[in-house]
C-alpha positions in Angstrom: -11.9 -14.9 13.8 -9.6 -13.6 16.6 -11.0 -15.9 19.2 -9.8 -18.8 17.2 -6.8 -17.6 15.3 -4.9 -16.4 18.3 -4.7 -20.0 19.5 -3.3 -21.4 16.3 0.4 -22.2 16.0 2.7 -20.5 13.5 6.0 -22.3 13.1 8.9 -20.6 11.5 11.8 -22.4 9.9 15.1 -20.6 10.6 18.4 -21.0 9.0 20.9 -19.2 6.6 20.5 -19.1 2.9 20.9 -22.5 1.0 20.3 -24.6 4.2 17.1 -26.2 2.7 14.4 -24.4 4.4 12.1 -24.2 1.3 12.6 -27.9 0.7 11.9 -28.7 4.3 8.7 -26.5 4.2 7.5 -28.2 1.2 8.3 -31.7 2.5 6.5 -31.1 5.8 3.5 -29.6 4.0 3.4 -32.7 1.5 3.5 -35.1 4.4 0.9 -33.3 6.5 -1.5 -33.1 3.5 -1.3 -36.8 3.1 -2.5 -37.1 6.7 -5.2 -34.6 6.0 -3.7 -32.1 8.5 -5.1 -28.5 7.9 -2.3 -25.9 7.5 -0.8 -23.4 5.2 2.8 -22.7 4.2 3.6 -19.1 4.1 6.8 -18.0 2.3 7.3 -14.7 4.0 10.0 -13.6 1.5 9.7 -12.1 -2.0 11.5 -14.5 -4.0 8.4 -15.8 -5.9 8.9 -19.3 -4.7 6.1 -21.8 -4.0 5.4 -25.5 -4.3 6.2 -25.1 -8.0 9.8 -24.4 -7.1 10.2 -28.1 -5.7 8.1 -29.6 -8.6 9.3 -27.9 -11.7 12.5 -28.2 -13.9 15.5 -26.8 -11.9 16.7 -24.6 -14.7 13.2 -23.1 -15.0 13.2 -22.5 -11.3 16.5 -20.5 -11.5 15.1 -18.5 -14.3 11.8 -17.6 -12.7 13.0 -16.8 -9.1 12.8 -13.3 -8.0 15.8 -11.7 -6.2 15.0 -9.1 -3.6 14.7 -8.3 0.1 11.1 -6.8 0.1 10.1 -3.6 1.8 9.1 -2.5 5.4 5.5 -2.3 4.1 5.7 -5.7 2.5 6.9 -7.2 5.8 4.1 -5.2 7.8 1.5 -6.9 5.7 2.9 -10.3 5.9 3.2 -10.0 9.7 -0.5 -8.8 9.7 -1.5 -11.9 7.8 0.3 -14.1 10.2 -1.4 -12.4 13.2 -4.9 -13.2 11.9 -4.2 -16.6 10.5 -7.2 -18.9 9.9 -5.0 -22.0 9.8 -1.9 -23.2 11.5 1.2 -21.9 9.6 4.6 -23.1 8.5 6.7 -20.1 7.8 9.7 -19.8 5.5 11.2 -16.3 6.4 14.2 -16.3 4.0 17.9 -16.6 5.0 18.8 -13.1 5.8 16.1 -11.2 7.6 16.7 -7.5 8.4 15.9 -5.9 11.6 12.6 -4.7 10.3 11.8 -8.1 8.8 12.0 -9.5 12.3 8.5 -8.2 12.9 7.4 -11.5 11.2 9.0 -13.6 14.1 7.0 -11.6 16.8 3.9 -13.1 15.3 5.1 -16.7 15.4 4.7 -19.2 18.3 7.2 -22.0 17.5 10.5 -22.5 15.7 12.4 -25.1 13.8 16.3 -24.6 13.4 17.7 -25.8 10.2 21.6 -24.8 10.1 24.6 -26.3 8.5 27.3 -24.8 10.9 27.9 -23.5 14.5 28.0 -19.8 13.5 24.6 -19.8 11.7 23.1 -21.9 14.4 24.3 -19.5 17.2 22.7 -16.5 15.2 19.4 -18.2 14.6 19.0 -19.6 18.0 19.6 -16.0 19.6 16.9 -14.7 17.1 14.4 -17.5 18.3 15.2 -16.8 21.8 14.8 -13.0 21.4 11.3 -13.6 20.1 10.4 -16.2 22.8 9.7 -18.9 20.1 9.2 -22.4 21.5 11.9 -24.7 19.9 10.4 -27.8 18.2 13.4 -29.1 16.5 17.2 -28.2 16.2 18.3 -29.8 13.0 21.6 -29.8 11.2 21.5 -29.5 7.4 24.0 -31.6 5.4 24.2 -31.8 1.6 25.8 -35.3 1.5 25.5 -36.5 5.1 23.3 -39.1 6.8 19.8 -38.7 8.2 20.0 -39.2 11.9 17.6 -38.8 14.9 19.7 -38.0 18.0 17.3 -37.1 20.6 13.6 -36.2 21.3 14.1 -35.0 24.9 12.6 -31.4 25.2 13.0 -30.7 21.5 13.9 -32.9 18.6 17.6 -33.1 17.6 19.0 -34.7 14.4 20.3 -34.2 10.9 18.6 -33.8 7.6 20.7 -34.6 4.5 20.2 -33.9 0.7 17.7 -31.1 1.1 18.0 -30.0 -2.6 15.3 -28.7 -4.8 13.2 -31.4 -6.5 13.7 -33.8 -3.5 11.5 -34.7 -0.6 12.9 -34.7 2.9 13.3 -38.2 4.6 14.7 -40.0 7.4 13.9 -40.6 11.2 14.3 -37.0 12.2 12.0 -35.8 9.5 9.4 -38.5 10.2 9.3 -37.7 13.9 9.0 -33.9 13.1 6.0 -34.7 11.0 4.5 -36.6 13.9 5.0 -33.6 16.2 3.6 -31.1 13.8 0.5 -33.3 13.0 -0.2 -33.2 16.9 0.5 -29.6 17.2 -1.7 -28.6 14.2 -4.3 -31.4 14.3 -6.0 -30.6 17.7 -8.4 -28.2 16.1 -8.8 -29.7 12.6 -12.5 -30.6 12.7 -13.3 -27.4 14.6 -11.5 -25.2 12.2 -13.2 -26.9 9.1 -16.7 -26.7 10.6 -16.0 -23.1 11.6 -14.8 -22.2 8.2 -17.7 -23.9 6.4 -20.4 -22.3 8.5 -19.0 -18.9 7.6 -19.3 -19.6 3.8 -21.1 -16.7 2.1 -22.8 -18.9 -0.6 -25.4 -21.7 -0.1 -23.5 -24.1 -2.3 -20.1 -24.9 -0.7 -17.7 -27.1 -2.7 -15.2 -28.9 -0.6 -12.6 -29.7 -3.2 -10.9 -32.6 -1.4 -14.3 -34.4 -1.1 -15.0 -33.5 -4.7 -11.8 -35.0 -5.9 -12.3 -38.3 -4.0 -15.8 -38.5 -5.2 -14.9 -38.1 -8.9 -11.5 -40.0 -8.6 -9.8 -37.0 -9.9 -6.9 -37.1 -7.4 -3.6 -39.1 -7.9 -1.9 -41.2 -5.4 -0.1 -38.0 -4.0 -3.6 -36.3 -3.8 -2.7 -33.9 -6.7 -5.5 -33.0 -9.1 -5.2 -34.7 -12.4 -5.2 -32.3 -15.2 -7.1 -34.6 -17.6 -10.1 -34.7 -15.2 -10.9 -31.0 -15.6 -13.8 -31.6 -18.2 -15.4 -34.1 -15.9 -15.3 -31.7 -13.0 -16.8 -28.9 -15.0 -19.6 -31.3 -16.3 -20.3 -32.5 -12.7 -21.0 -28.9 -11.3 -23.7 -26.7 -12.2 -22.8 -23.8 -14.5 -23.4 -20.2 -13.8 -24.5 -20.8 -10.2 -23.1 -19.1 -7.0 -20.5 -21.2 -5.3 -17.9 -21.1 -2.5 -14.7 -23.2 -2.9 -12.9 -24.6 0.1 -9.6 -26.6 0.3 -6.3 -26.5 -1.4 -6.1 -26.9 -5.1 -4.1 -25.6 -8.1 -4.6 -22.2 -9.7 -5.9 -23.7 -12.9 -8.7 -25.4 -11.1 -9.7 -22.5 -9.0 -9.6 -20.3 -12.2 -11.6 -22.8 -14.2 -14.4 -23.0 -11.5 -14.4 -19.2 -11.0 -15.2 -18.9 -14.8 -17.6 -21.6 -14.7 -19.7 -19.9 -12.1 -19.7 -16.7 -14.0 -21.7 -14.4 -13.9 -23.0 -15.7 -10.5 -21.2 -15.0 -7.4 -18.0 -16.8 -6.6 -16.1 -17.0 -3.4 -13.0 -18.7 -2.2 -11.4 -19.5 1.2 -8.0 -17.9 1.5 -5.6 -19.3 4.2 -4.5 -15.7 5.0 -7.7 -13.8 4.6 -10.7 -16.2 5.1 -13.6 -15.9 2.7 -13.1 -13.5 -0.1 -14.7 -12.6 -3.4 -12.3 -12.1 -6.4 -11.7 -8.4 -6.8 -13.4 -6.7 -9.8 -10.9 -6.0 -12.5 -11.1 -3.5 -15.5 -9.8 -4.1 -19.0 -8.1 -0.9 -20.3 -4.6 0.3 -20.9 -2.6 -0.9 -18.0 -0.6 1.4 -15.9 3.2 0.4 -16.2 3.8 1.8 -12.7 0.8 -0.1 -11.1 1.0 -2.8 -8.6 0.7 -5.5 -11.2 2.8 -5.2 -14.3 1.8 -6.9 -17.6 2.9 -7.6 -21.0 0.5 -8.6 -23.8 2.1 -10.6 -26.6 0.2 -11.4 -29.7 1.1 -14.7 -31.4 -0.3 -16.1 -34.6 -3.1 -18.1 -33.1 -3.7 -16.6 -29.6 -2.5 -13.8 -27.3 -0.6 -14.1 -24.1 -0.3 -11.9 -21.0 2.6 -12.3 -18.6 1.9 -10.6 -15.2 4.3 -9.7 -12.4 3.8 -8.1 -9.0 5.7 -4.7 -8.8 6.5 -5.3 -5.1 6.4 -9.0 -4.7 3.2 -8.8 -2.6 -0.2 -7.5 -3.6 -2.7 -6.7 -0.8 -6.2 -7.8 -1.5 -7.6 -4.6 -0.5 -5.4 -2.8 -3.1 -6.6 -5.0 -6.0 -10.2 -3.6 -6.4 -10.6 -2.0 -9.9 -7.1 -3.0 -10.9 -6.5 -2.4 -14.6 -5.4 -5.2 -16.8 -4.7 -5.3 -20.5 -7.6 -5.3 -23.0 -7.8 -8.3 -25.1 -9.7 -8.7 -28.4 -12.8 -10.9 -28.5 -11.9 -13.2 -31.4 -8.8 -14.7 -29.8 -7.6 -17.3 -27.4 -5.6 -16.0 -24.3 -2.9 -17.6 -22.2 -2.3 -16.0 -18.7 1.3 -16.4 -17.2 2.7 -15.2 -14.0 3.1 -15.9 -10.2 0.0 -14.4 -8.5 -2.1 -14.8 -5.5 -4.8 -17.3 -6.0 -7.7 -14.7 -5.7 -6.1 -12.7 -8.6 -6.1 -15.9 -10.8 -9.9 -16.2 -10.2 -10.4 -12.6 -10.8 -8.5 -12.7 -14.2 -10.7 -15.7 -15.2 -13.8 -13.7 -14.5 -12.6 -10.5 -16.4 -11.5 -12.1 -19.6 -15.0 -13.7 -20.4 -15.0 -12.4 -24.1 -12.1 -14.5 -25.4 -12.5 -17.6 -27.5 -10.7 -19.8 -25.0 -8.7 -19.2 -21.8 -5.6 -21.0 -20.7 -3.3 -21.0 -17.6 0.5 -21.5 -17.7 2.3 -23.2 -14.8 6.0 -24.0 -14.6 5.2 -27.7 -14.1 3.5 -27.7 -17.6 6.9 -26.9 -19.2 6.3 -25.4 -22.6 2.5 -25.9 -22.5 -0.5 -24.0 -21.0 -3.7 -25.6 -19.8 -7.0 -24.6 -21.6 -9.6 -24.1 -18.6 -12.5 -22.8 -20.6 -13.4 -22.7 -24.2 -16.2 -21.6 -26.5 -14.8 -23.6 -29.5 -14.9 -27.4 -30.5 -11.1 -27.2 -30.2 -9.2 -26.6 -28.0 -11.4 -27.9 -25.2 -11.0 -27.4 -21.6 -8.3 -29.9 -20.3 -6.2 -29.7 -23.3 -2.6 -28.5 -23.1 -1.5 -26.2 -25.9 2.1 -25.4 -26.8 3.3 -22.2 -25.2 6.7 -20.8 -24.6 6.8 -18.9 -21.3 8.1 -15.3 -21.4 10.8 -15.8 -18.7 12.5 -12.3 -19.0 11.4 -9.7 -16.3 8.9 -7.0 -17.2 11.1 -4.2 -15.6 
């Protein structure tokens, strides 16, 4: 893919901690998705955040966030992923990158400054210039200020206010930035999609955006409707090889990976291209392994919470990963913040359980059943589940 990926933009949002970078990244991605602009948001910092951090209850977000600075190996792998990107990227690098973490910037092409004060602005501007990033926007972040567009000469200048978790950025500077990114990212949208789909390793390729529109399973914000899961499963053939393309929540990917079992299943990863979920083994899990887990037996079902030991799990390190064994005659809830390809792998290893459910922070104290061998609960039903919020360390 190098002949294409080297031409794709990688836009990093730079600024100090608490300047609103994650909220801006989420808001830009949300606006670009509404315009069908292909891209991917890469959070190149090991704090466990994702879209869920802007959609879930704020107290839950604080409880679930991971504190840490990563490792040189973790950074090397993130930089590698950026260098072979199959999509245009928006990158949130964290607020205090170390010298070795700046390897990430060497793989980027453009930058957006988001700073609240002159000192942080000077620091981040110097960092951008040192790595020869093309400056798209120089924005001031204010908690209680006014959204202002000052200039679009050379690069965009203005103020973004109120970039707090749970909010969506707005105002003239934000809207103009979305326009610029749509042009920067959109020039190869059709070419990218056609190229990706031609490389699909299965005869049946399911374009999830098209499927959602066909079935009417997307809401006004183009989010998948949870209650539509049974209809999606009924619509697609069971136990047939499939390849999934397009953005969708982990519960839908896991449900379709299980639906295709035991036939082949492939998914398009915005970092890796087409991948097959790694083969996992049920056994006594290694507490020092790359994925930590805790199995809890409740009265009516079992639950497993997973955590990544180093905040980043490389796909090539996951083959034959050991996960806890679960008895056959029980339901199972899976809980954790994991790569999408690991969610689909888990859905295909725990095939012996009576029913399988996925917990997401947006579900609050419930988990969504994605597959069931019983009359109740059926797929698409939410069951009460209190997430295990404490660390596994």
